[in-house]
C-alpha positions as CSV (number, residue, x, y, z in Angstrom):
1,M,-0.2,0.1,-0.3
2,K,1.2,3.4,-1.2
3,Q,1.1,6.6,0.6
4,V,-1.1,9.4,-1.7
5,N,1.0,12.8,-1.7
6,H,-0.5,15.5,-1.1
7,D,0.4,19.5,-2.1
8,Q,1.1,21.4,1.3
9,R,-1.1,24.1,1.7
10,S,-0.6,27.1,2.5
11,R,-2.4,29.0,5.2
12,L,-1.9,33.0,3.2
13,P,-4.9,33.8,2.5
14,K,-4.4,34.2,-2.1
15,G,-1.1,36.8,-3.3
16,I,0.3,36.7,0.1
17,A,3.6,36.5,-0.3
18,S,4.9,34.8,3.1
19,Q,8.4,36.2,2.3
20,K,8.1,39.9,2.6
21,A,6.6,39.5,6.2
22,V,6.3,42.5,8.2
23,P,8.1,43.0,11.9
24,M,6.0,44.8,14.2
25,R,7.1,45.7,17.6
26,L,4.4,45.8,21.1
27,S,5.0,46.8,24.5
28,D,3.8,43.9,26.0
29,E,0.6,45.6,27.1
30,E,0.0,45.4,23.4
31,R,0.9,42.1,22.9
32,E,-1.5,40.9,25.7
33,R,-4.5,41.9,23.9
34,L,-3.9,40.2,20.2
35,E,-3.4,37.9,21.0
36,S,-6.0,38.0,23.9
37,L,-7.9,38.5,21.0
38,A,-6.6,35.7,18.5
39,A,-7.9,33.2,21.5
40,K,-10.9,34.6,21.3
41,E,-11.5,34.4,17.1
42,C,-9.8,31.5,17.2
43,R,-7.2,33.0,14.8
44,S,-2.8,32.6,15.2
45,V,-1.8,35.6,17.4
46,S,0.4,36.7,13.1
47,S,-3.5,36.2,11.7
48,M,-4.7,38.0,14.1
49,A,-2.6,40.8,13.5
50,R,-2.8,41.1,9.8
51,L,-6.9,41.8,10.4
52,V,-6.0,44.4,12.8
53,H,-3.7,46.2,9.9
54,L,-6.2,45.7,7.0
55,R,-9.5,47.7,9.7
56,G,-7.1,50.3,10.7
57,M,-6.0,51.1,7.3
58,E,-9.7,51.2,6.5
59,A,-11.0,53.0,9.6
60,I,-7.7,55.7,8.2
61,A,-8.6,55.4,4.7
62,S,-11.8,56.6,5.3
63,E,-10.8,59.5,7.6
């Protein structure tokens, strides 16, 4: 019996390049808030940071 090779799927949304990461420094309090939000929505911390960034960009653009 042979195992079937599956293509590895990326967890990134389509069109997002993993090589172009943007490091972001957060205070301990900011990191804890981000981790708490991520846990509430069952997301990774990175995914939650991206979502917060996108929502913030929308808010800034609408000013």
